[in-house]
C-alpha angles and dihedrals in degrees: 000000000000108000091233092052089047090055092049094047092049092048091050089057089056091049095051094044096066097057107002100178099044098041093045089054092049091049091050092054097041094112091066114081088207128007125182117212105180107294092350126087119198110210113200110146121089094233093046090048092051094047092049092053096043105033110025118081106235128206104228098193100040121130111273098028131106091244091050092055091048094050093049097046104035104034103250129274089111131132090242096056100042128101138200119346092357090056093047091050090049092051090050091052094048089044089058091053092048103033130111096274094050091047090052088055094047097044100078091056097053092040089056091049093050094048092049097048098041100043090052096049112023090043085074104076117216095025111109115230124198111225095192098077089045091052091048091052090048091048092048093049091051092048090049092052090049095048103030092241118161093201118120107269095237091051094048090047094052091048091051092046092051094046089049093049092050092047092048091055088049099052108023115096114270138172091216126088113257111244130214089236090062091050089051089051091055092050094048092048090050092050091051091051094045090053088062095052129077089219121029088209086073092064096096090047089054093046092049094048094046102042095046092049093046091050100041106041104053093040092052091047091050090051091051091048094051097040093042096236099145094113092053105055112146135143088258092056090048090054091048091050089053088054093048096048099034097202093203100041100173133042113193113207139160126221115244095195142015115280143154124233121186088340094307115121114235114200126206109265094027113141111236121204105195110196105208091179091063095038088056089049090231089167091063130073091210114039119205092241111021096192093048093046093049090054096041092077087064098043129253138269118336090357095054116129110254090211098070093103091052094045094051094045093047093049091048092053094044092053091042089054091050097044098079089059096049092216120213123205111254100172131345126196119187116223119239131212092013127143092244129020108270145136126276089200134002113186116192136176129205110263130206119264111264091250088058090049092054090054095048116111123241112273134172113264135185123242112281123252115244094252100044124094121259125214112249121261117248122265109276115265134168122277102032111248115243118254119261110265093215093086133358090213096047118112119248116274123234101212102055090237096138114106110265095015118118118231115270130215117271113281115253099206138261119318106264122229093255103019088247099101 
């Protein structure tokens, strides 16, 4: 299989594992820009998504929305449940915490953390290293810096992830009846998180910072490992990987007034499921509008996420720290019942530099596991080179070192997500 297609297929398994029924339904209806199912409207198309976020009044504290869950559990005063001038002032305050100047101040701390952890573990070839605990520590350290918490970063990260998972089960669409035990679990998880924060109003900031980081970084690293992109890490590639993986794939909202979107009537009180993954055209290598698709994963207009700058910078630094080690996927385990699609475990090993791979002699190899990375096939050349006789299941070699195989042209690298790297 083409390495890029392998990366997409593996990431899709992670996406579906978190909420199998809901995300399978959304995938099946992707071809409809808008689709009404009773009092719920699924919003898939880029234009429909943009119009809903910029033209339809939204109820920020309605039942079944992120803001509603925040207001019920944390007592209000949050960015999600504010309106008018209060909301704009709140956005300005959060924007100051997450803007370019703040990111520049935070960057040295997480870069030092990454260098220390990765050089000590991935420097030992052959020893698998789980990236997920490292990402959780990084996310917790960032959340602690943003909120002023003195809690150990891994503890803060786990508390935020549990609160987010419980809240997601409470406000995402479901065909099952909601139970009182689930509501109590949400309250208990929120209480544990609030106890770690100087100000409980920062709980949603901590949750957003931790969950987005925990979802985005391992999935992007897995994509790079499978598609062999380690020699092409740039801020532009990081932004594209965020588009392809769409860490926050669904935005549940409620219409606050009647409206019309692409000829479809929207009634006040309708539940709107905005599928950011489809609005960003994550299923396509070449989106119709690249700039719009890149932004869509962070929302649009007055509802855009103020943490986009931090997310892109953190992912760029994370991939840049991994790149010298050329990690290969050893074993990947998708997480289940989490707020956002993510990995429960992502074991990697340090891989040889591509130049070393090209010089390696032909050896027998066993068939690859579905989640492990495959060496790239050689560049096409007429006539097709014969398969190596060492093993019928072995992948094609790129250097033409197998006995009886004519030399091939130098390999040009893994196909990039958008054929621009």
